[in-house]
N, C-alpha and C positions, 0 to 999 in steps of 0.2 A: 106224378110219383118221379118222373124223370127229373122235374126241376128240383124238388126235393133232394135228390141224390147228389146233382151238381152243387145244390147249396152247402149240404154237408161236406163235400169234398172240398170246397173252399175253405171252411170253417176249421176243417182238419189241417190244410196246409198253413194257414195263418197260425195255428197254435203251435204247428211244428217250427215255424219261423221264429217265433216269440221265445220257444224253448231253446232253440240254436243259440239266439243272442244271449240266455242267461248262461249258457255253457260255454261262453267265448273265451273263457280262461285256457281251453285247451286247443283252440284254434286260431289261426292268423285273422286278422280283420284291418283291411284298408292298409296292407303293407306292413303292419306292426304286429310284433310279437304280443303274446299275452303278459310277458312279464314287463314290458315298456308300459302297457296300459295299466298294470298294476302299480307299479312306481309312481305312476303320474298321479294316480288317485292318493296315493299315500301322500303325496307332495301336497295334493290340494287340502288334504286333512291336516297336515303340520301346518300350512298356512294359515288356516282357520283357527287353529289351537294358538299359533304365535299371535296373530290378531287380538284373540281374546286376553291372551296375557298382559300384551301393550296395552289394551283398554284397561286393563285393571290397574298396571303400573301407572299411567297417566292419571288415573282416578287418585292413586295413593299422594301421587306429588301435587296435584292440584290441592287435595286435602291439607297437605302439609305447609304449602304456600299460603293457603288460605289462615292456617293456624298462625304462621309467622306474622302477616298482615295484621291479624288481630292484636298479637302481642306488640308489636310496634305501634299500634293503636294506642296500646293501654301506657308504655313507656316510651318517652321521645326524648329524655335526657341521658346525658353521662358526663362523667368527670373529667373536664378539658379547661385549656387556658385561653383566655382570648388572644386574638393573632398579634397584637401589639405588645404584648408581655413578652419579656425576653425568655420566660420558661416556655412559651409554645414552641420554640425552635423554629419558628417560621421566619425566613430570611428573603423572601420575593417580593422587593419593593420596587419593581420595574416602572409600574405605574405613578407610584410616588416620585421617582426619580425623573421620569417625564413630565409630571406637574410641576417640579422646582425647576427645570430647564425653560419650560412655556413661561413661567411666573417670571424668572431670569431675563428670559427674553424680552418679555412685555414690559418690565420695570426699565431696562435699560434704553429700550426704544423710547419710551416716554421721555427719559432723562435726555436723550439725544435731541429729540425733536424741540424739547422746551430749549436747549442749547440752540438750536438753528433758529427759532423763533427770537431769541433774546439776542444774540450775537450775530447772526449771519454766517456766511461760509467764511471761516478762517484760514483755510488750508492753502497753502502758498508753497509749492515745491522749490521754488526759485529762492526761497528764504532759507531753505536748509544749506544751501552752499555757503552763505555768511557764518553758518555755524561752525564751518570749518576753516573759511579763509577771511580774514578783515582785509586782505591786499591780494587782490588776484595774482601779482606779480613776485608775491612771498609766499612760499610753501614750508614753513618751518617744520611743520608735522610730519611730511613727507620726505624731507632732508634728513630728519632725526631717523626715521626709520631705517632708510637705507645706511646710514652710519652703523646702524646695529651689528651690519656683516663684518666690520671689523673685530668686533667681540667673538663673533662664530668663528672666524678664522684664528684668532688669536688661542680660543680654548683648543680647538683641533691641532694646531702647533705644539701647543704645551704638551697634550697628550701624546703626540707623537715623540716628543722630545724625551718625555718620560717614559715611554716604551722602549725606546733605543738606550736609554740609560746616560744620555746626555745630560738631564736635568736629575738632581737629587729630588726626593721626596719631599724634603723641606722646600726646597726652591720651587717644586710645581705647586706645592702647597700655597706658598706665598704668592706666587704668580695669579692662581686661581683666587684667592682673597682679594688680590688688587683689582682684577678687572671686574670680579663680580660685585665690589663694593663701588667701582665706578657705575658700573651699569645702574645702579640704583640713583646715585647722587647726579651723574652728568644730565640726564634727561630731566629731572627735577630742576635742576639749575637753569637749563634752557627754558622751560615752560615758564618759571618764575621771572626771567629777565628779558626773554624776547618779548617784545609789546605786540607784535602782530600774531601772537599764538592765542586763539581763542579757547575757552573753557573745554568745549568739545575735543578740539584738536589736542590739548594738552591731555586728556582723558584717554584719547586713543593712542598717543605716543606712550604715557605711562603704563597703559594696559599691555601694550605689545613688549615693552622692556621687561615688565614684570614676568610675563608667560616665558620670555626669552632666558630671564634669570633663573627661574626655576627650571626650565629644561637643562641649561648648560650646568647647575649644579648637580641634577640627576645625572648628566653625562661625566660629570668629574667623579662622583662617587663609584658609578659603575665600573668605569676604567680602572679605578683604584682597586676595587674588588678582585678585578680579573688578573691585575697583577699580583694581589696576594695570593690569588689561588695559583697563578703560575709560579710563584716563589714556593708554594706548597706541593710543587709539581704535579700540578692535574695538568694531564696530559692532552685532554680533548675538550675545548670550550667552542659550542657550536655556535656559529654565526647566523643570525636570521635572515632572512630573503629581504632585509632593508632596502637594499639595493641589488637587484638580479644579477649575480655574477654570470660570466659566459656559461660556466657548467649548468647554471640552472637555465637559462635561456635554450640550452641545447637538450634539455631534458635530462642532465645529470644530477645527482642526488647529493654530490660533494658539497661540504659546508666549509667556510673559510674560519679559521681560529684567531683569536687575539694575537698580535695585533692587526690580523686583517679588517676589522671594522673601521680603523682610522684612515677612511677615506671622505672625501668631499661629498661624493654622492651620499654615500651614508649619513652623514651630518646633516645636509641639507634635507634628505629624507625625513630624519627625526625632527627636524626644525620645524617643517610643515606638517607632519601627523599629528592627529587629534589627540594628542598624549603629552603629560608632562615627566612621564617615568621613561628613561631609556632602559633598552635591554638589547642584548644581541640575538636574541630570538624573537622577532615580531611575529605575531601570526597574520597570514596574507590571505586575501580571498583569491579565489582560481581566476576571476575576470571581472572586468568592470560592466555593471548592468546599467546599459543606456537609458532604459526606462526609469529606473529607480534613481539616476542621477538627475534627469530632467524633472521629475516630480520633486527633488529635493531643490533644486534651482528654482522650479515656479514657486515654491513655499519660501524660498528666501526672498524673491521679489516682491511677493505679495505681502508678506509679514511686514517688510520694511516699510512699503507704503502705508500699512494699517498703522505701524509704530509712529510714523512721521505725523500721518494725518490725526490719529487720535491724540496726540501731544498737542499739537497746534489748535485742534478745535475744542477738546475738552479739558485738558490739564493746564495749559496756561491761562485761561480765562479764571478758573477757580482758583489759581495761585495769585494771581494778580488781584482777585477780590480778597485775598485773605490777607494783604500786608496791612489795609487799615485796622483790622480787629486785633492783629500781631503788635502793632505799635501802641494801640489803646489798651492792651492788656485785657481785653474783654473776653473772659472765660467763656461765657455760654456761645458767642459768636466763633470763639476759636475753635471750641469742639464741635460747632454746626459744620465750619469750613474743613476741619479735619474729618468728619465722617463724610462730608462731599467729596473730599479729595482721594478717599480711601478705596472708593470703588473703581475709578478710572486708573489710578495708580496700581491697584493689583491687578486690573485687567492687563495692562500694559507689562507689567512682571510676567504675568503668565505668557503672553505673547513672545515677549523677549526670550522666557527659559525655552518655548519650542522654536523660537527660530534659530537659536545659538546652540543649545544642546542636542536637538534633534536634527533640524534642517542643515545648517551650517556644518556641523560637526560629521553628520554621516555623509554629507556631499564631498567634504575633504576625504574623509576614509574611503568613500567609494572611488574618488579619483586616483588615491594611491593605493588602492587595494590593502587597506589596513584592516585587518580583520576582527580585533577588538572593537565592537560597538557598544558597549555596555557604559553610557557615558552617564547614566542616571538610572536609579531605581525607583521603587515606588514610596517617594517622600511624601506623598499625598496621603497615605495612611500611617503616617508617623503616629506613635502614641507617645513619644518623649522627644524632647528637644535634640539630644544626642543623636538619637536615630534619624531626624531630619538632617543634621548637619554631616552624617555618615552618607547620605544616600543621595542627597539633591545634586551634588557636583561631584562624580566619583573620580574624574582626573586629579583635582585637587585633593580629595580625600586619599586616593594613593599615594600621592607626593608625600602628604603630610606623614602617613602612616611609615612609609617606606624610609624616607629620609629624615624625619624629625622625631616622630614618636618613639619608634623602636630603637633609635640610636640613643636616645634619653634613658629608655628602659635598661638597655645593655651597660649603661654607664652607672646605673644603680639607682636613678631616680623612681620615686614612686608612681603608680598612675595618676593620682590626682595631679601632681606637679607636673606630669607630662601633658595631661588632658588640659592643663591650665596654660602652660606654654604653648600649646597647640591653638588656642583660642585667642593667646595674646599676640601670636604671630600674625592670625587671619586678621585681628583688630588693626593691626599697625599697616597692612597692606590696605585693607578698607579706607582708613583714613589717610594714607598715602594716595591712593587713586580717587579721592574726593576732594580734600583739602588742597592739595597742590595745583591741580588745575583750576581750580576757584581763587586760589591765590590768598587763602585765608585758612586760619586754624582754629577750629571751635571743638574739635573732639567729638562730635556728635557720633559720628560712624563708630570710632573707638569705643566709647562708652557703651553704644547699643550692643556692640559684639561683645563686651566683657560682661554686660548685663545679662548674657545668654548663660553664663556660669551658675549664677543663683537661681534662674529660671530653670535651667536644666535639674538641677538639685531639687526644687521643689517639685517639679511635674514628675520625676523619678521617684520621689518619697511619697507623695499625697495623692497622686492622679494616676489612674490606670485606663485602659481602653478607650473609650470614645470620649471621656472627658479630657484626657491627655492631648488626644487629636484636635479636639477642640481649642485648647490653648494652645497649640502649634500653629493653628490657623489663625487664630486671633491676634497672636504676636507678629504672623506676616501680614495680615491685613492692615493693621493700626499701627506698627512699630514704622514699616517704611514709610508711610506718608508723613507720620510725625517729623521724622529726620528730614524728608524732603522739605518740609515746612520750615523748619528750623535752619537749614543750610540756604534755603531760597531768602529768607526774611535777612539773614545776615548779610547775603551777598547783596541784596538790594539795598540795605541800610549803608554798606561800605561803599558801594559803586554809583547808586543813582540818588539817594538821599539829598545829598549835597547839591546834585545839579538840579534836583526839584525843588530845592529851598531857594 
């Protein structure tokens, strides 16, 4: 009986403990209040409900995705253009461009290897000297370039006298006309009459005098405009930093007015600057970048070697092998030689363009801190012949526009007549720079330039976009080697045919 009492007491104690646990909402347990325990229970319930809702939403999205997959399986086509169609708007042809470059390299590598196997190594740097000098003790080309300083100083002296009023405008105009005419005739006469003058040396001399002629003509015009403005009581004509004065060197901002620009330093800065148009406000860069300067110098030396090597190794053998078909007037073989010559000639022309208009002119501009470096624009995108001639040689285009085309318009000439006059002037100088050094007059260069007029009209009237650009490229690639073959053939017949006979 005692045992049963003890067991009953224990049972009652356990029931009391369980009851106390169920009533824990009114008493603390393990240091937490009943409210905290209730909130935790509520949070657990909400987490369970949220998990159930997410499971329901995922199931709905899965069903929707599955439905879309089935729809895509039923319909796999839509209205769209092929990538190579112009209506598609697709323009990423980078891979095709890389393919074209690779094919171009491989094809030219084959031609170069074929040339080496047939002719051997023909590059001879020593032979280049003979292109400039027939007699090592006679340097006519260098002497003529030195003599050009006389015309520079004469132009400066004339402008100084005009600024002081010592020369009348008429007398100054006559002096300018006389020495500018002599600048074109005197070197041409020396090239034709001096036996030791080589064709390459003659072309260098005439090119130098032609550039100087255009510069001094611009110098004359700009100073004349300054005098006209002075007569109209223009108070301030800002001078450029063409030659930094003491004020500029000391950090001053004062600028010199006309006629303060009529100095020897200013004149020779303009002579060596990479521009044909004179002005009183030349833009200047802040400093000389030695890294940029050395890169341009390296490019100049590298492309000079490339031009000489490719001319000796590639161009000359093709030209020599073209003489017989030209003499026999074999049209098929002449066409084959023309196409063979087109590739190396065009490659050399592109190298010369980069060497002269980018490397050389940027080198001189950086050395002189000349700020305007736009020597060319995107002529390779030309869709018309006119656009090409306006953008491949910016210094010449600026000169023609400023000193020839616009003055003709101001005098009442129409645009067509003015444009034709510009092409005529360009044709004259092309023939002048080719025929005089070769000592023969065939007018191939003149007719080639004048032929640009009807070609420009035809392309502008009937061709647009890529078709016009293709015609421009074809005229460059085919037209130049054709003129080269004509001149070389005539020069060979005139100078070496009798010796060979």
